[in-house]
Phi, psi and omega in degrees: 000323184294328182288317177298319187292322181290334177273334193233016184294330177292318171304305184305319180295317182294319177297318181300313183294321174300313180296319180295317178301311184293315176302316176289324178296319181299315182285326187288319176298330176294322180287311186298319178303321177295318178300327185268359176080024177292144176288160177301323179294314175308312179291327179293317180299315180298317184288321178296329186295333178297317185285332173300312183291324182298317181287330175284327177295313182299334176278326188267331189297320179304317185291324176296325183286324178296325185284311189236001175092162184304307191297318179286325178289320179299304179303319182290314181290326177291324179293325179291324178296315178303315183293318187284330179295330176288329187282330184312303185284350182283319186238084181277073180227129185302332187272330166302313178296326185294322181292320178300318180297315172312309183293317181297321177294319182298311185295314183296324177300318184289322175285329173293318174312308183301302185302319181289330172299316181295315183296319178300314184291334178283341185272151168255179181295325182283334186252001189297319175300316180292324180299310183300320179295318177295323178293315175305313182294316178303309181304315188284323179292331179284324178286320178295316177301327179301320181299324175294334184285341181296341187267358188271346180207174177283126184289347178277357180256208184257335191303313186291343173272334171290321183300311180294328179300310178300316185296318176295319177301318180293328184295341182292326189294305181304322183293311183278340177264002176305146178277001179293132177289155179295127186278162175286141186236129174208150178225155179264143174293128192292154170296151174285162188302323183298316182293320181296315177306320181287326178292310182209092176300322177299318178296317184288311177300310181306314179296323182290314181295313182295333172300322178293315183293323184285320181295322177302314183297307188285329190259326195238004177293321179287330175294314173310303187305311180299325177295318180274007172086020176292150177289168177303316180296320188287322179299317181297319186288322181295312177297317180301323187300321178310312191279333174297311180297321170305315183287320186286327184260355177310303186285320174300321175289330177293318181296317176295323180302327179272008182234000183208167177311114180297330176293318176300317179294325176292317178299317178293311189299313180292326185289326177296312180300319184288326176289329173300315177297320178293325180285324170302320183288321185276326187234030187290356177291341179260130185290324178303321177295322179302313180293322173297317175303310176298325175292318177292318181295312178293323184284343177256322186292312189290314170297330184298330175304305179299320177301314182291326171297311181297325182288320178297318181295338183294338178256014183241150166289154181307316186288348182260349185292325181296317177299318186290324182300314182301318177297317181301312182298322181296320183292317180301315182297325175297316174304319183296327181283335178278330190307303177302322184295315181289323179299315171309316179295317182293323182287330170290330183273324188241003182085182180307328177302339178300335176306306183286326187301323180287319182291324172301315181296317179297312184292314179295325175295321174296318176304309179303315181294325174301312180294325179294313180300336177289342175274350191263330173204160181288154179291143177299151177300148183296323180300332182267000184279143181278142179296149184280138176228121187293131177208142187272138182301338182274358181275168183261181182298337177290321174293325177298317177292324172305313178291327176302312184299315178296323178295321177294312178306311182300321184292321182290318180302312179300316182290331177289322181290326178293324184287323178297317181286000000 
């Protein structure tokens, strides 16, 4: 790990700064929108717009990189992000913010594709697992650290918008000045949705439902906190707890994934997440209960993303996994676009508890569907299962393919070890 870290620290530092900037702007807009008197519906549209842009960027960024190269794409998109972040407090209008969020989502998708390509290129077969783990840790640390920055200035002013703008601008330097060479870039055309659905109905349905859950966490948690009257400190802790749970439970669930029927683990994990949301909905008047709920939801929904990818890969040949991963990311992105919109509607119809009601419904629906799928076909043999590889729902298809390569390497290593024994 230390050898990889010494070679890739500049890349990881740049990614960390990107994640801090993105994590801060998402929470800050939820708080500022409440201060500006935006309605819940208006804020849901603003938050959903990010995922529209992100999904579009994930489809278009690869072609942009092939045409003009990593360096130009990364520098140009980071500049747009910095500019939009400064414009948010200048034009406090929900529809201007919506356009800004589409642009921000598109640009962040492009810079993530670029950074993840460089990181994958910097890793070898021996260090790929370490690289993937460090990337996950850096992403989560960045988002959690961003919530602390929410407390350094008044959200009704300009300073908190300037900070993420500066961080994104500075992130360009360590990545572009890194000694890592510019990687060759190629992506596989995704499978169409019918093909992926035939391969793994549970994977497709699960990814769509999780898209809604993740978008509600990432986009609407601060809106919920502001509506129920949490202080700025409490909002930052509440949002951070989702990601703390995701970090702490990712690896225990990954360990279990490689040792039991993945459908049963998906059923149990999503049921626990659903119950966590039910507890938050029923007992959300207690801040401690809110944190427990956030920990359970974040700690189950994020690992479920990796679980569903691993389960789908169990039914694919190695050469088909890259194509399937692109389609899975697209399905998740569609769910993420719908998530904030439905959450906003439910919060308008049922009040703040509607925030947890949606996540409870989605997680319980996934648990029930996993149970149903267990009756439809046998579980793949353990020897044929692909290794679990942690990946964040906020990552792009490049990171998912990065995780796929690690899973294939692990499977080969296990096979060689077995043949030696």
